[in-house]
C-alpha positions as CSV (number, residue, x, y, z in Angstrom):
1,M,21.1,16.4,8.7
2,A,18.7,18.5,10.8
3,W,16.7,21.8,10.9
4,T,18.3,24.1,11.3
5,S,17.4,26.5,14.8
6,V,13.4,26.6,15.2
7,D,11.2,28.8,17.8
8,P,8.7,25.4,18.0
9,E,5.9,27.6,19.1
10,R,6.0,29.9,16.4
11,L,6.2,26.5,14.1
12,K,2.9,25.3,15.7
13,R,1.3,28.0,15.0
14,E,2.0,28.1,10.8
15,P,0.1,26.2,8.4
16,I,0.7,22.1,7.8
17,C,-1.4,20.8,4.6
18,I,-1.8,16.8,4.8
19,I,-3.0,15.6,1.1
20,G,-5.0,12.8,1.5
21,A,-7.4,11.5,4.2
22,G,-6.9,7.9,4.4
23,P,-5.4,6.3,7.8
24,A,-2.1,7.8,7.1
25,G,-3.0,11.3,6.6
26,L,-5.9,10.8,9.5
27,I,-3.5,9.7,12.0
28,T,-0.5,12.2,10.7
29,A,-2.5,14.4,11.6
30,Q,-4.3,13.3,15.1
31,V,-0.5,13.6,16.3
32,L,0.1,17.0,15.2
33,L,-2.8,18.0,16.7
34,N,-1.3,16.3,20.0
35,D,2.1,17.7,19.4
36,G,0.5,21.4,20.0
37,F,0.2,22.3,16.0
38,Q,-2.8,24.8,15.8
39,N,-3.6,24.9,12.3
40,V,-3.4,21.6,10.8
41,Q,-5.2,21.3,7.8
42,V,-6.6,17.8,5.3
43,L,-6.9,18.1,1.6
44,C,-9.7,14.9,0.6
45,K,-10.5,14.6,-2.8
46,D,-13.5,12.6,-1.6
47,A,-16.8,13.1,0.1
48,T,-15.8,11.3,3.0
49,V,-12.7,10.2,5.1
50,G,-10.6,6.8,4.7
51,G,-8.9,7.1,1.4
52,V,-9.1,3.4,-0.3
53,W,-11.4,2.9,2.2
54,A,-13.7,5.5,2.0
55,K,-17.4,5.1,2.0
56,G,-18.0,5.1,-2.3
57,R,-14.6,3.0,-3.0
58,V,-15.2,-0.2,-1.0
59,Y,-16.8,-2.4,-3.0
60,P,-19.7,-5.1,-2.7
61,S,-17.6,-8.5,-0.7
62,M,-13.9,-6.6,-0.2
63,Y,-12.3,-8.2,2.5
64,T,-8.6,-6.7,3.7
65,N,-5.3,-8.6,5.0
66,N,-5.9,-7.8,8.2
67,V,-7.0,-9.7,11.1
68,H,-9.2,-8.0,13.8
69,G,-6.6,-5.7,15.3
70,E,-4.2,-4.5,12.3
71,L,-5.8,-1.4,11.1
72,R,-6.0,0.1,14.1
73,F,-3.9,3.1,16.1
74,S,-3.4,3.1,19.9
75,A,-5.9,6.4,20.4
76,L,-9.2,4.2,19.7
77,P,-10.4,0.2,20.0
78,M,-11.8,-1.6,17.2
79,T,-15.0,-2.9,17.5
80,R,-15.0,-6.5,16.4
81,P,-16.3,-6.5,13.0
82,S,-19.5,-9.4,13.2
83,S,-19.3,-9.5,9.6
84,G,-15.4,-10.6,9.8
85,R,-14.2,-14.0,8.5
86,G,-13.1,-17.0,10.3
87,P,-14.2,-19.6,12.3
88,A,-13.5,-17.6,15.4
89,A,-13.8,-14.1,16.8
90,A,-10.3,-13.6,17.6
91,E,-9.5,-15.2,13.5
92,S,-12.0,-12.5,12.3
93,R,-11.4,-10.7,8.6
94,L,-12.3,-7.3,8.3
95,K,-14.4,-6.2,5.9
96,G,-13.9,-3.0,3.6
97,T,-17.2,-1.2,5.5
98,D,-15.7,-2.4,9.1
99,V,-12.1,0.0,8.0
100,C,-14.3,2.6,6.7
101,S,-16.8,2.7,9.6
102,Y,-13.8,2.5,12.0
103,M,-11.6,5.3,10.1
104,E,-14.8,7.9,9.9
105,E,-15.3,7.1,14.0
106,F,-11.1,8.8,14.3
107,H,-12.3,11.2,12.2
108,D,-14.8,12.4,13.9
109,K,-13.2,11.6,17.7
110,F,-10.1,13.3,17.0
111,L,-10.4,15.8,14.0
112,V,-13.2,17.7,14.4
113,V,-11.9,21.3,16.5
114,D,-14.3,23.6,18.1
115,G,-16.8,21.4,16.3
116,K,-15.5,21.7,12.8
117,S,-13.5,19.6,11.1
118,I,-10.1,19.9,9.5
119,V,-10.9,18.4,6.4
120,Q,-11.4,19.9,3.3
121,F,-13.7,17.5,2.1
122,N,-14.2,17.2,-2.3
123,T,-11.2,19.5,-2.5
124,E,-8.6,17.7,-5.4
125,V,-5.1,18.4,-5.5
126,L,-3.9,19.2,-8.9
127,R,-0.6,19.9,-8.6
128,V,2.2,21.0,-5.7
129,Q,5.0,23.4,-6.8
130,R,7.7,25.1,-4.5
131,G,6.4,28.9,-3.7
132,G,8.0,32.0,-4.3
133,G,11.5,32.8,-3.7
134,D,11.5,29.0,-2.5
135,I,9.7,29.4,0.5
136,G,7.2,26.8,1.3
137,W,4.2,25.1,-0.8
138,N,1.9,26.3,-3.6
139,V,-0.9,23.3,-3.9
140,D,-3.2,24.2,-6.9
141,V,-6.6,22.3,-5.8
142,R,-9.9,22.0,-7.4
143,D,-13.2,21.6,-6.0
144,S,-13.6,17.3,-7.1
145,M,-17.4,18.0,-7.0
146,G,-17.8,20.1,-9.9
147,S,-19.7,23.4,-8.4
148,P,-17.7,26.6,-7.2
149,T,-17.8,26.0,-3.4
150,L,-13.7,27.3,-2.6
151,E,-13.4,30.7,-1.6
152,G,-12.0,33.2,-4.1
153,D,-12.3,31.3,-6.9
154,E,-14.0,33.0,-9.0
155,G,-16.7,30.9,-10.1
156,K,-14.1,28.0,-11.4
157,G,-13.6,25.9,-8.4
158,L,-10.2,26.5,-8.7
159,K,-7.4,27.9,-6.1
160,T,-3.8,27.7,-4.9
161,L,-3.0,27.3,-1.3
162,H,0.1,28.5,0.1
163,F,1.7,26.2,3.0
164,P,5.4,26.3,4.9
165,R,5.0,22.5,5.3
166,I,2.9,19.7,3.6
167,V,3.0,15.8,4.2
168,V,2.3,13.6,1.0
169,C,-0.2,11.1,2.2
170,T,-1.9,10.1,-1.5
171,G,-0.1,6.2,-1.1
172,G,2.4,5.0,-2.9
173,T,0.3,3.7,-5.7
174,S,-3.7,5.3,-5.2
175,A,-4.1,6.5,-8.8
176,M,-5.8,4.1,-11.1
177,N,-3.2,2.2,-13.6
178,I,-4.9,1.8,-16.8
179,P,-2.5,-0.3,-19.5
180,S,-2.0,1.4,-23.0
181,G,-4.7,0.4,-25.5
182,L,-7.3,-0.7,-22.8
183,E,-8.6,2.9,-22.5
184,S,-12.3,3.0,-22.5
185,A,-11.9,4.8,-25.4
186,A,-9.7,2.1,-26.9
187,A,-12.8,-0.1,-26.7
188,L,-15.1,2.5,-28.2
189,R,-12.9,2.8,-31.0
190,A,-13.2,-1.2,-31.5
191,G,-16.9,-1.3,-31.7
192,F,-17.4,-2.6,-27.9
193,T,-20.0,-0.6,-26.5
194,G,-20.1,-2.4,-23.0
195,P,-19.3,-1.3,-19.9
196,V,-14.7,-0.5,-19.2
197,I,-14.7,-0.9,-15.8
198,H,-11.3,-0.2,-13.1
199,S,-11.4,-2.0,-10.1
200,G,-11.2,1.5,-8.3
201,D,-14.4,3.1,-9.4
202,S,-15.8,-0.5,-7.1
203,W,-19.6,1.1,-7.1
204,G,-18.8,0.1,-10.6
205,I,-19.4,-3.1,-10.6
206,M,-22.8,-3.1,-10.3
207,D,-23.0,-1.9,-14.1
208,A,-21.3,-5.0,-15.1
209,V,-23.5,-7.3,-13.1
210,Q,-26.5,-5.5,-15.3
211,E,-24.9,-5.8,-18.0
212,A,-24.0,-9.6,-17.5
213,A,-28.0,-10.2,-16.6
214,R,-28.8,-8.2,-20.3
215,S,-26.4,-10.5,-22.2
216,S,-27.6,-13.5,-22.8
217,G,-24.3,-15.6,-20.7
218,K,-21.5,-13.6,-21.3
219,P,-19.1,-13.4,-19.6
220,V,-17.6,-10.5,-17.7
221,V,-13.8,-10.3,-18.0
222,V,-11.9,-9.6,-15.3
223,V,-8.4,-8.6,-16.8
224,G,-6.0,-9.2,-13.6
225,G,-4.7,-11.8,-11.2
226,G,-4.5,-9.8,-7.7
227,K,-6.9,-9.8,-4.7
228,S,-9.0,-6.8,-6.6
229,A,-9.3,-9.1,-9.3
230,Q,-9.9,-12.1,-7.7
231,D,-12.3,-10.7,-4.9
232,I,-14.3,-9.1,-7.7
233,S,-14.1,-12.4,-9.5
234,A,-15.8,-14.1,-6.9
235,Y,-18.5,-11.6,-6.0
236,L,-20.1,-11.6,-8.9
237,A,-19.9,-15.4,-9.2
238,N,-21.6,-15.6,-6.2
239,Q,-24.4,-13.2,-7.8
240,G,-24.8,-16.1,-10.6
241,V,-22.5,-13.9,-13.1
242,P,-20.1,-16.1,-15.6
243,V,-16.6,-14.5,-14.8
244,K,-13.7,-15.6,-16.8
245,L,-10.3,-14.0,-15.2
246,V,-7.7,-12.9,-18.0
247,C,-4.0,-12.7,-16.3
248,N,0.0,-13.9,-16.5
249,Q,-0.7,-15.3,-12.5
250,V,-3.1,-15.4,-10.0
251,D,-1.7,-14.2,-6.6
252,M,-0.8,-16.8,-4.0
253,F,-3.8,-16.8,-1.4
254,L,-2.3,-18.1,2.3
255,V,-5.0,-20.0,4.2
256,S,-4.9,-22.4,6.9
257,N,-7.6,-25.2,8.4
258,P,-7.1,-24.4,11.5
259,S,-6.5,-21.1,11.1
260,F,-3.5,-20.1,12.7
261,S,-4.2,-17.4,15.9
262,S,-4.5,-14.2,15.7
263,D,-1.5,-13.7,18.5
264,I,0.7,-15.3,16.2
265,R,-0.3,-13.4,13.1
266,Q,0.7,-10.2,15.1
267,S,3.8,-11.7,16.3
268,R,7.6,-11.7,14.2
269,I,7.7,-14.7,13.7
270,S,6.3,-14.3,9.8
271,T,9.0,-11.3,9.8
272,L,11.6,-13.6,10.9
273,L,11.3,-15.6,8.4
274,A,11.3,-12.6,5.8
275,P,14.9,-12.0,5.0
276,R,15.8,-8.1,5.3
277,R,18.4,-6.1,4.1
278,D,20.4,-6.0,7.1
279,L,19.9,-9.2,9.5
280,N,20.2,-8.0,13.1
281,T,19.4,-10.4,15.4
282,L,20.4,-14.2,15.8
283,T,17.9,-15.9,15.0
284,E,17.7,-13.9,11.3
285,L,21.5,-14.5,10.9
286,F,20.9,-18.4,11.6
287,L,17.5,-18.5,9.5
288,H,19.3,-16.5,6.8
289,N,23.2,-17.0,6.4
290,T,23.3,-20.4,7.2
291,W,22.7,-23.2,4.9
292,L,20.5,-25.3,7.5
293,G,18.7,-22.0,8.3
294,G,18.2,-21.2,4.6
295,K,17.1,-24.2,3.6
296,L,14.4,-24.3,6.6
297,T,12.9,-20.9,5.8
298,K,12.7,-21.9,2.3
299,K,11.1,-25.4,3.3
300,I,8.4,-23.3,5.6
301,W,7.6,-20.8,3.2
302,E,7.2,-24.0,0.3
303,S,5.3,-25.7,2.8
304,L,2.4,-22.9,3.4
305,A,1.7,-22.3,-0.3
306,E,1.3,-26.6,-0.4
307,Q,-0.7,-26.4,2.5
308,S,-2.9,-23.7,1.4
309,F,-3.1,-25.0,-2.2
310,A,-4.6,-28.7,0.4
311,A,-7.3,-26.6,2.5
312,Y,-8.8,-26.2,-1.0
313,N,-8.3,-29.7,-2.4
314,I,-6.3,-28.1,-5.3
315,P,-5.1,-30.4,-7.7
316,N,-1.5,-30.5,-9.0
317,S,-3.1,-29.8,-12.7
318,S,-5.4,-27.3,-11.8
319,P,-4.6,-23.5,-13.5
320,L,-4.8,-22.0,-9.7
321,R,-1.3,-23.3,-8.9
322,N,0.0,-21.1,-11.7
323,T,0.4,-18.3,-8.9
324,R,3.1,-16.2,-7.7
325,T,5.5,-17.3,-5.6
326,M,5.1,-15.7,-2.1
327,F,8.6,-15.6,-0.6
328,W,10.2,-14.2,-3.6
329,D,6.7,-11.8,-4.1
330,V,5.1,-8.7,-2.7
331,R,1.8,-9.8,-3.7
332,Y,-0.3,-12.6,-2.2
333,G,-3.7,-12.9,0.1
334,D,-4.2,-13.9,3.5
335,E,-7.5,-15.6,3.5
336,G,-7.6,-16.6,6.7
337,V,-9.4,-20.0,6.6
338,P,-11.6,-21.4,3.7
339,R,-14.4,-20.6,2.6
340,E,-16.9,-22.2,-0.1
341,D,-18.0,-18.5,-1.6
342,S,-14.1,-17.7,-1.6
343,F,-12.2,-17.1,-5.0
344,P,-10.0,-20.5,-4.8
345,A,-12.7,-22.8,-3.8
346,L,-15.3,-20.7,-6.7
347,A,-12.4,-20.8,-9.4
348,R,-11.9,-24.8,-8.2
349,E,-15.4,-25.5,-8.9
350,G,-15.4,-23.7,-12.4
351,K,-17.5,-21.2,-11.8
352,I,-14.6,-18.3,-12.5
353,K,-12.8,-19.4,-15.7
354,L,-9.3,-18.8,-15.4
355,E,-7.2,-17.8,-18.7
356,L,-4.1,-17.8,-17.3
357,S,-0.4,-17.4,-18.7
358,T,-1.5,-14.6,-21.3
359,H,-2.4,-10.5,-21.6
360,V,-5.0,-8.9,-23.2
361,S,-4.0,-6.4,-25.5
362,G,-7.3,-5.1,-26.8
363,Y,-10.8,-5.1,-27.8
364,Y,-12.7,-5.7,-30.7
365,E,-16.4,-4.9,-30.9
366,D,-17.6,-8.7,-28.7
367,G,-14.8,-8.3,-26.0
368,T,-11.4,-8.9,-25.4
369,V,-8.2,-9.6,-27.6
370,L,-5.5,-11.8,-26.0
371,D,-1.8,-11.6,-26.8
372,T,-2.1,-15.0,-28.9
373,G,-4.7,-13.3,-30.9
374,E,-7.6,-15.6,-29.5
375,K,-11.1,-13.5,-29.1
376,V,-12.5,-13.4,-25.8
377,E,-16.6,-12.5,-25.4
378,A,-18.0,-10.2,-22.8
379,S,-20.7,-8.4,-21.9
380,A,-18.0,-6.2,-19.3
381,I,-14.8,-5.8,-19.2
382,I,-13.3,-5.0,-15.4
383,L,-9.8,-4.0,-15.0
384,A,-8.1,-5.0,-12.0
385,T,-4.9,-3.8,-13.4
386,G,-3.9,-2.1,-10.6
387,Y,-2.5,1.1,-9.4
388,K,0.5,3.3,-10.7
389,S,2.2,6.5,-8.3
390,S,-0.1,9.0,-7.3
391,W,3.0,11.1,-7.4
392,D,3.0,11.6,-11.2
393,S,0.0,13.7,-11.7
394,I,0.7,15.8,-8.9
395,F,4.8,16.8,-9.3
396,D,5.2,17.7,-12.8
397,G,8.8,16.9,-13.9
398,D,10.3,20.2,-13.4
399,T,9.0,19.8,-9.3
400,A,10.0,16.4,-8.5
401,N,14.1,16.9,-10.0
402,D,14.2,20.6,-8.5
403,I,13.2,19.1,-5.1
404,G,15.0,15.6,-5.1
405,L,11.2,13.6,-5.1
406,T,13.4,11.7,-8.2
407,Q,17.1,10.8,-9.7
408,L,17.9,9.1,-12.4
409,V,19.9,6.3,-11.5
410,D,22.4,3.7,-13.7
411,P,21.7,0.8,-12.6
412,E,25.4,-0.8,-12.7
413,D,25.5,2.0,-10.0
414,L,23.5,-0.6,-8.0
415,D,25.4,-4.1,-8.8
416,R,28.4,-3.0,-6.4
417,H,25.1,-3.5,-3.5
418,T,24.9,-7.6,-3.2
419,W,24.0,-9.8,-0.6
420,D,25.3,-13.8,-0.3
421,Y,22.3,-14.7,2.7
422,T,21.6,-18.3,2.0
423,S,17.8,-18.0,2.0
424,L,18.6,-15.9,-1.3
425,R,20.0,-18.6,-3.6
426,N,18.9,-19.5,-6.4
427,A,16.8,-16.6,-6.9
428,P,14.0,-16.6,-10.2
429,K,15.0,-14.5,-12.8
430,A,13.4,-11.3,-13.9
431,D,10.9,-12.0,-16.4
432,A,11.8,-10.0,-19.8
433,W,8.6,-7.9,-19.6
434,I,9.4,-7.2,-16.0
435,S,13.2,-6.1,-16.8
436,S,12.4,-4.4,-20.0
437,T,11.8,-0.3,-19.4
438,P,12.4,2.2,-22.2
439,D,15.0,3.0,-21.0
440,P,17.0,0.1,-19.5
441,S,19.9,2.4,-18.2
442,L,17.8,4.7,-15.7
443,W,15.4,4.1,-12.9
444,P,13.4,5.8,-11.0
445,L,14.7,6.8,-7.1
446,Q,13.7,9.0,-4.2
447,R,15.9,10.3,-2.4
448,H,16.4,11.9,1.4
449,R,15.9,15.4,1.1
450,P,15.9,17.7,4.4
451,R,12.9,20.5,4.7
452,K,12.1,19.2,0.9
453,I,8.7,17.7,0.5
454,H,9.2,14.7,2.2
455,P,9.7,15.4,5.3
456,T,10.4,11.5,6.3
457,S,13.1,11.3,4.3
458,R,14.7,7.8,4.0
459,H,11.7,6.6,5.3
460,C,8.7,8.4,3.8
461,S,7.6,5.6,1.1
462,E,7.7,3.1,3.6
463,W,4.3,3.5,4.5
464,S,3.0,3.3,1.3
465,G,0.9,0.0,2.4
466,R,3.3,-2.5,1.8
467,A,3.4,-3.9,5.7
468,V,1.3,-5.8,7.1
469,N,0.4,-4.1,10.4
470,I,-0.4,-0.6,8.7
471,G,-1.8,1.1,11.9
472,Y,1.2,0.8,13.6
473,S,3.0,1.5,11.2
474,W,1.6,4.7,9.8
475,E,1.4,5.6,13.8
476,V,5.3,5.0,14.4
477,A,5.6,7.4,10.8
478,A,3.8,10.2,11.7
479,H,5.2,10.4,15.3
480,W,8.7,10.3,13.0
481,I,7.3,12.8,10.8
482,S,6.0,15.3,13.6
483,S,8.9,15.0,15.3
484,Y,11.3,16.1,12.4
485,F,9.3,19.1,11.9
486,L,9.5,20.1,15.5
487,G,13.8,19.7,15.5
488,E,13.9,17.3,18.3
489,K,16.9,15.2,18.4
490,M,16.8,12.4,15.0
491,R,19.4,9.7,14.3
492,L,19.4,11.0,10.7
493,P,22.6,10.4,7.9
494,E,25.3,13.1,8.3
495,S,25.5,14.6,4.8
496,M,23.3,14.4,1.5
497,E,26.0,11.8,0.1
498,D,24.9,9.0,2.8
499,A,21.5,9.6,2.4
500,T,21.1,9.6,-1.1
501,E,24.1,6.1,-0.9
502,E,21.7,4.6,1.8
503,T,19.1,4.9,-0.6
504,M,20.8,3.4,-3.6
505,R,21.3,0.7,-1.4
506,N,17.6,-0.1,-0.4
507,L,16.7,0.2,-3.8
508,A,19.8,-2.7,-4.7
509,W,18.1,-4.8,-2.0
510,I,14.7,-4.5,-3.2
511,K,15.4,-5.7,-6.4
512,T,17.2,-8.6,-5.3
513,R,14.6,-9.4,-2.6
514,F,11.9,-9.4,-5.1
515,P,13.4,-9.9,-8.5
516,N,10.0,-10.6,-10.0
517,S,7.9,-7.6,-9.1
518,T,7.7,-3.9,-11.3
519,I,7.0,-2.8,-7.9
520,W,10.7,-1.6,-7.2
521,K,10.3,1.1,-10.5
522,N,7.6,3.2,-8.3
523,P,9.5,5.9,-7.4
524,S,7.6,6.6,-3.7
525,Y,8.5,3.3,-3.3
526,A,12.0,3.0,-4.3
527,S,13.2,4.0,-1.1
528,S,12.3,1.1,0.7
529,L,9.8,-1.6,0.7
530,P,9.8,-3.6,4.3
531,Q,5.8,-6.0,3.1
532,L,6.5,-8.8,5.9
533,G,9.2,-6.9,7.6
534,W,7.5,-3.8,9.1
535,I,7.9,-4.4,12.7
536,Q,11.7,-4.2,12.3
537,A,11.3,-1.0,9.9
538,A,9.3,0.2,12.6
539,D,11.7,-0.5,15.4
540,D,14.1,1.3,12.8
541,L,11.9,4.6,13.2
542,L,11.8,4.4,16.8
543,E,15.6,4.2,17.3
544,D,15.8,7.1,15.0
545,L,13.4,8.9,17.6
546,H,15.9,7.4,20.4
547,L,13.0,5.7,21.6
548,P,12.3,1.8,22.8
549,S,11.8,-0.4,19.9
550,M,10.8,-4.7,20.4
551,R,8.3,-2.7,22.5
552,S,6.3,-6.1,22.7
553,G,8.7,-7.3,25.3
554,G,9.4,-11.1,26.4
555,N,12.3,-12.6,26.5
556,W,15.3,-14.3,25.0
557,L,12.6,-17.8,24.5
558,T,9.4,-15.3,23.7
559,W,10.5,-12.4,22.0
560,A,9.5,-13.9,18.9
561,F,6.1,-15.2,19.6
562,R,4.9,-11.9,21.0
563,P,2.4,-10.2,19.4
564,V,3.3,-6.5,18.5
565,R,0.0,-4.7,19.0
566,S,-0.7,-0.7,18.5
567,E,-1.5,-0.5,22.6
568,E,2.6,-0.1,22.6
569,L,2.6,3.1,21.0
570,A,-0.5,5.3,23.3
571,T,3.1,6.4,25.4
572,L,4.8,7.7,22.8
573,H,3.8,11.4,23.4
574,E,4.5,11.2,26.4
575,E,8.0,9.7,25.6
576,R,8.6,12.2,23.1
577,R,7.4,15.1,25.6
578,Q,9.8,13.3,28.5
579,K,13.0,13.7,25.8
580,R,12.4,17.2,24.9
581,G,12.6,18.4,28.8
582,N,15.7,16.3,28.7
């Protein structure tokens, strides 16, 4: 399944659209430009690049889960942050502002051509449809600032652009998710007049701080237990604002004292301890498919959790131990080293109140109503309720079905795929509210459709942010995309049936691997979810390109401990050029 014969020079002159100017969009544009594509256009709804790390989105005290070196690309070193966390520079944690500054520098260095940026800022994509005669793509856009700046829009800020090829780099889950009944309008109907803010509207947090100051001790209620909820709660508490966090469980926090070195963090050790669909090395086979290895793997994960609790002196009776299990879930944060201004420390000291094993079901005039019927007063409410698929807003149902973006699947078709790995035995049962859907016989599925919407085929969902070293992962994926467009020799499924079957197997694996996570229901993630297995997933992409994988080197004894860094990818352009010449 590959491209039909194309004229590379003609192809490089045709316009290519990249939707999104986050890290994935920026590195994809840079790789395409380096490969000789002459008309690359990036559509960005913000006024600056960076995506979730754009200047208007990084909230105060926002830290990533990454140490220095994990959120950059091979063409541009990242200045070591002075604002990072950790007792040593090598263990510095990145702030959102550090990532923001790096992405802006990357844009200015590589995506400004002849003095003009290839990014169209303040341009929001409304809808993507097939072009006339099933040729190319029509992209409906508008000026996101509300002023008629687009040419030919007749003063309405609306325009339809046409591209032979597009790459969607919107992030798998970049659209704010607000549960039904928790919208701002629902709060107003209930008589609550305080601010109701989603965590994605990061600077709205300032409104919550101001409202709390006027509200004589009423807390700000934060709904959710993930990383954003924890970071925002910590920021508010450090400002002297009373905070109550309400959720079913809080995400686990990984911390050690002293910190693990950055070399260990960036090596293959963590990936080897997390089973993936296919075990390709003797080490993986031992850890996940032998009795002793399975016991050892589980023990190590349990020890990491206990070590994290011990680092903060969290007693066994503390609600902070009501966390998601790291081994069986995708949601946990890497704190690095313990800090007294962090969420675990502040919650332990009672400066952040926890209301766990419950959900917010609605509002009343003075705050929120829990599913138990209990009422919780609030000066302001912050919905850290996560994000949903970014595809829903730009692909309507007919388009999604036509291009094979989603497909309805009977769950019984997934049951024929099983894995009897010893490390996966005694898996927790999925909670009832997680396993239920409006129609339990139907599930979303990402399909492999060459020459359609996602040229990255079965790999297109792997790089939506659910990988640890996302700079490395997205750069490899960008080369995969460019190679596919250019018709280079690649390892691809032999038929549509083979591609669909592989995607089905991936979906079954995600359900098996993360039984208590809803993320596998999201069409933008249903193709694959590498998480800690990002290194192996990147190796798979490199092997698709017939290029060397496991590039960090080492011998049979040291290979697992060698740090994996973006510098390994600096020669990919030249390697691909030589391969084309041969």
